[in-house]
C-alpha positions as CSV (number, residue, x, y, z in Angstrom):
1,M,102.9,87.8,82.7
2,L,104.2,86.3,79.5
3,W,107.4,88.4,79.7
4,R,109.6,86.0,77.7
5,R,107.6,87.1,74.6
6,G,109.0,90.6,74.9
7,R,112.3,91.8,73.4
8,R,115.4,91.5,75.5
9,S,117.3,94.8,76.0
10,D,121.0,94.9,75.8
11,N,121.1,98.0,78.0
12,V,121.6,96.2,81.3
13,E,124.8,96.8,83.2
14,D,125.6,94.1,85.7
15,R,127.7,95.6,88.5
16,R,126.8,93.1,91.1
17,G,129.7,91.9,93.1
18,A,131.7,95.0,92.3
19,G,131.9,95.9,96.0
20,G,129.7,98.0,98.3
21,F,131.5,101.2,97.2
22,G,131.8,100.5,93.6
23,G,128.5,101.2,92.1
24,F,125.0,101.5,93.3
25,G,121.9,103.6,93.2
26,G,118.7,104.0,95.0
27,G,115.3,105.5,94.9
28,F,111.9,105.3,93.6
29,G,110.7,108.8,93.1
30,G,111.0,112.3,91.9
31,P,113.7,113.9,89.8
32,R,116.5,116.2,90.7
33,R,119.7,117.2,88.8
34,G,122.6,115.4,90.3
35,V,120.4,113.3,92.4
36,G,118.7,109.9,91.8
37,I,115.1,110.1,90.8
38,G,113.0,107.3,91.7
39,G,112.1,107.1,95.3
40,G,111.4,108.3,98.6
41,L,108.8,107.4,101.1
42,G,109.2,110.6,103.1
43,L,111.9,111.1,105.7
44,I,110.1,109.2,108.4
45,V,109.3,106.2,106.3
46,I,112.8,106.1,104.8
47,V,114.3,106.0,108.3
48,V,112.1,103.2,109.3
49,L,111.9,101.2,106.0
50,A,113.8,100.8,102.8
51,L,110.9,101.8,100.8
52,L,109.7,100.3,97.7
53,F,110.7,102.3,94.7
54,G,113.3,104.4,96.2
55,V,114.6,107.4,97.8
56,D,112.9,110.5,98.9
57,P,113.3,113.1,96.2
58,T,114.1,115.7,98.9
59,A,116.8,113.6,100.4
60,L,118.2,113.1,96.9
61,L,118.3,116.8,96.4
62,Q,120.5,117.1,99.5
63,G,122.7,114.2,98.3
64,L,121.5,110.7,98.9
65,N,123.4,108.8,101.6
66,G,121.1,106.3,103.1
67,T,122.0,103.5,105.5
68,G,120.9,99.9,105.9
69,G,119.9,97.3,103.4
70,Y,118.0,94.1,103.0
71,E,119.0,90.5,102.6
72,T,118.8,89.0,99.3
73,E,116.8,85.8,98.9
74,D,116.8,84.0,95.5
75,N,114.2,81.5,96.4
76,Q,110.5,81.8,97.2
77,Q,109.5,81.1,100.8
78,P,107.3,78.1,101.6
79,G,103.7,78.8,101.3
80,E,104.1,81.9,99.3
81,T,102.1,82.3,96.1
82,G,102.4,84.5,93.1
83,N,104.1,84.1,89.7
84,N,107.3,85.6,91.1
85,V,110.7,85.7,89.3
86,T,112.9,84.0,91.8
87,T,116.4,82.8,90.8
88,T,119.2,85.3,90.3
89,D,119.7,84.5,86.6
90,E,116.0,84.5,85.9
91,K,115.7,87.9,87.6
92,K,118.3,89.4,85.3
93,E,116.7,87.9,82.3
94,F,113.3,89.2,83.5
95,V,114.7,92.7,84.0
96,S,116.2,92.7,80.5
97,H,112.9,91.7,78.9
98,I,110.9,94.2,80.7
99,L,113.3,97.0,80.0
100,G,113.3,96.0,76.3
101,D,109.5,96.2,76.2
102,T,109.5,99.7,77.8
103,E,111.9,100.7,75.1
104,D,109.6,99.5,72.4
105,T,106.7,101.3,73.9
106,W,108.3,104.7,74.5
107,H,110.2,104.7,71.2
108,A,106.8,104.5,69.5
109,L,105.1,107.0,71.7
110,F,107.9,109.5,71.3
111,Q,107.9,109.1,67.6
112,Q,104.2,110.1,67.6
113,L,105.3,113.3,69.4
114,G,107.9,114.0,66.8
115,R,110.7,113.3,69.3
116,T,113.4,110.7,69.8
117,Y,113.4,108.4,72.8
118,Q,116.8,107.6,74.3
119,D,117.1,104.2,76.0
120,P,118.1,104.4,79.7
121,P,120.7,101.9,80.8
122,L,119.6,99.8,83.8
123,V,122.3,99.1,86.4
124,L,122.1,96.0,88.5
125,F,124.0,96.3,91.8
126,S,124.3,94.6,95.2
127,G,124.4,96.4,98.5
128,A,125.5,99.9,97.5
129,I,126.7,101.8,94.5
130,Q,128.2,105.1,93.4
131,S,126.1,106.7,90.8
132,A,126.3,110.1,89.2
133,C,123.8,111.2,91.8
134,G,125.9,110.1,94.7
135,F,126.5,107.0,96.8
136,V,123.4,105.1,97.7
137,Q,122.6,101.9,99.6
138,A,120.2,99.2,98.6
139,A,117.9,100.0,101.5
140,M,116.8,103.1,99.6
141,G,115.3,100.9,96.9
142,P,115.3,101.2,93.1
143,F,115.9,104.7,91.6
144,Y,116.5,106.7,88.6
145,C,119.4,109.1,88.3
146,P,118.9,112.0,85.9
147,A,122.6,113.0,86.0
148,D,123.6,109.8,84.1
149,S,120.1,108.9,82.8
150,K,120.3,105.4,84.4
151,V,117.9,103.2,86.3
152,Y,119.4,101.4,89.3
153,I,118.1,98.4,91.1
154,D,119.3,95.8,93.6
155,L,117.4,92.7,92.7
156,S,117.0,91.7,96.3
157,F,114.4,94.4,96.4
158,Y,112.0,92.0,94.7
159,D,112.2,89.7,97.7
160,E,111.5,92.7,99.9
161,L,108.5,93.6,97.7
162,Q,107.1,90.2,98.2
163,R,107.9,89.5,101.9
164,R,107.6,92.9,103.5
165,F,105.1,94.7,101.3
166,H,103.1,91.6,100.5
167,A,103.0,92.5,96.8
168,P,104.0,89.2,95.0
169,G,103.9,88.6,91.2
170,D,106.1,89.2,88.2
171,F,103.9,92.0,87.0
172,A,104.3,93.8,90.4
173,Q,108.1,93.5,89.7
174,A,107.7,94.8,86.2
175,Y,105.7,97.8,87.6
176,V,108.8,98.8,89.6
177,I,110.9,99.0,86.5
178,A,108.2,100.8,84.5
179,H,107.8,103.4,87.3
180,E,111.6,104.2,87.2
181,V,111.5,104.3,83.4
182,G,108.6,106.8,83.9
183,H,111.1,109.1,85.6
184,H,113.4,108.8,82.6
185,V,110.5,109.8,80.4
186,Q,110.0,112.9,82.7
187,H,113.7,113.7,82.3
188,L,113.6,113.5,78.5
189,L,110.5,115.7,78.4
190,G,112.1,118.4,80.5
191,I,109.9,117.9,83.5
192,T,112.7,117.0,85.8
193,D,114.5,120.3,85.1
194,Q,111.3,122.2,85.7
195,V,110.9,120.5,89.1
196,D,114.4,121.3,90.1
197,R,113.9,125.0,89.4
198,Q,110.6,125.1,91.3
199,R,111.7,123.0,94.4
200,S,114.3,125.5,95.7
201,R,111.6,128.2,96.0
202,L,109.0,126.1,97.8
203,S,108.3,125.4,101.4
204,K,108.9,121.9,102.7
205,A,105.1,121.1,102.5
206,D,104.8,122.5,98.9
207,A,108.0,120.7,97.9
208,N,106.5,117.4,99.2
209,A,103.3,118.1,97.2
210,L,105.4,118.6,94.1
211,S,107.2,115.3,94.7
212,V,103.9,113.6,95.0
213,R,102.8,114.9,91.6
214,I,106.1,113.7,90.1
215,E,105.7,110.2,91.6
216,L,102.1,109.9,90.6
217,Q,102.9,110.9,87.0
218,A,105.6,108.1,87.0
219,D,102.9,105.7,88.1
220,C,100.7,106.9,85.3
221,F,103.5,106.4,82.8
222,A,104.0,102.9,84.1
223,G,100.3,102.3,83.4
224,V,100.7,103.7,79.9
225,W,103.4,101.1,79.3
226,A,101.2,98.3,80.7
227,H,98.5,99.3,78.3
228,H,100.7,98.9,75.3
229,A,102.4,95.8,76.5
230,D,98.9,94.2,76.7
231,S,97.1,95.7,73.7
232,E,100.0,95.4,71.2
233,R,102.1,92.5,72.4
234,N,99.7,90.5,74.6
235,L,102.2,90.1,77.5
236,L,99.7,90.4,80.3
237,E,97.8,87.5,81.8
238,E,94.8,87.4,84.1
239,G,95.5,88.9,87.4
240,D,98.6,90.9,86.3
241,V,97.0,94.3,86.5
242,E,95.8,93.4,90.0
243,E,99.4,92.6,91.0
244,A,100.5,96.1,89.9
245,L,97.6,97.8,91.7
246,N,98.4,95.8,94.8
247,A,102.0,96.9,94.7
248,A,101.0,100.5,94.1
249,A,98.6,100.4,97.1
250,A,101.2,98.7,99.3
251,I,103.7,101.5,99.0
252,G,101.3,104.4,99.4
253,D,102.6,106.9,101.9
254,D,99.6,106.6,104.1
255,R,99.8,102.9,104.4
256,L,103.6,103.0,105.0
257,Q,103.3,105.7,107.7
258,E,100.5,103.8,109.4
259,Q,102.5,100.7,109.5
260,S,105.7,102.3,110.7
261,Q,104.5,104.9,113.2
262,G,100.8,104.3,113.7
263,Y,99.5,107.5,112.3
264,V,99.5,109.4,109.0
265,V,101.0,112.9,108.2
266,P,99.7,113.9,104.8
267,D,102.0,117.0,104.5
268,S,105.0,114.7,104.6
269,F,103.8,112.5,101.7
270,T,106.3,112.4,98.9
271,H,104.8,109.6,96.7
272,G,101.1,109.8,97.3
273,S,98.5,107.8,99.1
274,S,97.6,104.2,98.2
275,E,94.4,105.5,96.6
276,Q,96.2,108.1,94.5
277,R,98.9,105.7,93.3
278,V,96.3,103.1,92.3
279,K,94.2,105.8,90.6
280,W,97.1,107.1,88.4
281,F,98.4,103.8,87.4
282,K,94.9,102.8,86.3
283,T,94.5,106.2,84.5
284,G,97.6,105.4,82.3
285,W,96.7,101.8,81.9
286,K,93.1,102.4,80.7
287,S,94.2,105.2,78.2
288,G,97.6,104.3,76.9
289,D,98.1,108.0,76.2
290,P,100.8,109.9,78.1
291,A,98.8,113.1,77.8
292,V,96.4,111.8,80.4
293,C,99.2,111.8,83.0
294,D,99.1,115.5,83.8
295,T,99.2,115.5,87.6
296,S,99.7,119.2,87.9
297,G,96.1,119.8,89.0
298,T,94.2,118.1,91.8
299,L,95.5,114.8,93.0
300,E,92.2,113.6,94.5
């Protein structure tokens, strides 16, 4: 990915080294008022792994308080391949450029809708952090908190993405940010509030299904960004989209559950299957139109 061509955002808050109790976030999933949006691999998966893009929306609703974490490695392991962003300083620079490019994309798309896009700050933290959505540990993964409209990420997650989930590449890393920004778009469009109102009236299975729709829509919005980053700014290189699709497949609920417990429980899905996540990213990427990201109907 030719990410250095993109505009660098000034909306990055570096809170690394502030202490485990001084600022953090977590998650990679659905929205909830007062709770970080952005994550959740289902209760079972979260307990076993610190999943990819974050915290289970249901757990967030109850007040995120995960445990565990992963070690940060700033260097690529011998024999690994992929155009990964590796050093700490380079990772911060990378995140700033990707965030800036998402800002350019969504400002233009919101303008077409007659609306104003508000840039989400992105907070870098290490270990754990206190967000407006509660205290969260790095093991929960990247997340978006609608209560303060911020994206949170511990950059060591990128090492986890490569080593544990076997999803290397700088565009796979960009996909993580674009997914969380997708949750911010949902918040600005009022979707997050609608989900909050509905969730309290639903059974656990139906609430999980709602979370899946929210996560898949964020994947689709990430694809919308990828479309414009490529068609308008020529940031993508050969193989980049495949990196994102590989990452989306690697964190599908079915694959994660199979790896962690040896069997799959569809009713417990909170992010969607590998096939669904790949499908919805591709849907947004091929179209570039947010309107195609309506996941309210069938998810097949």
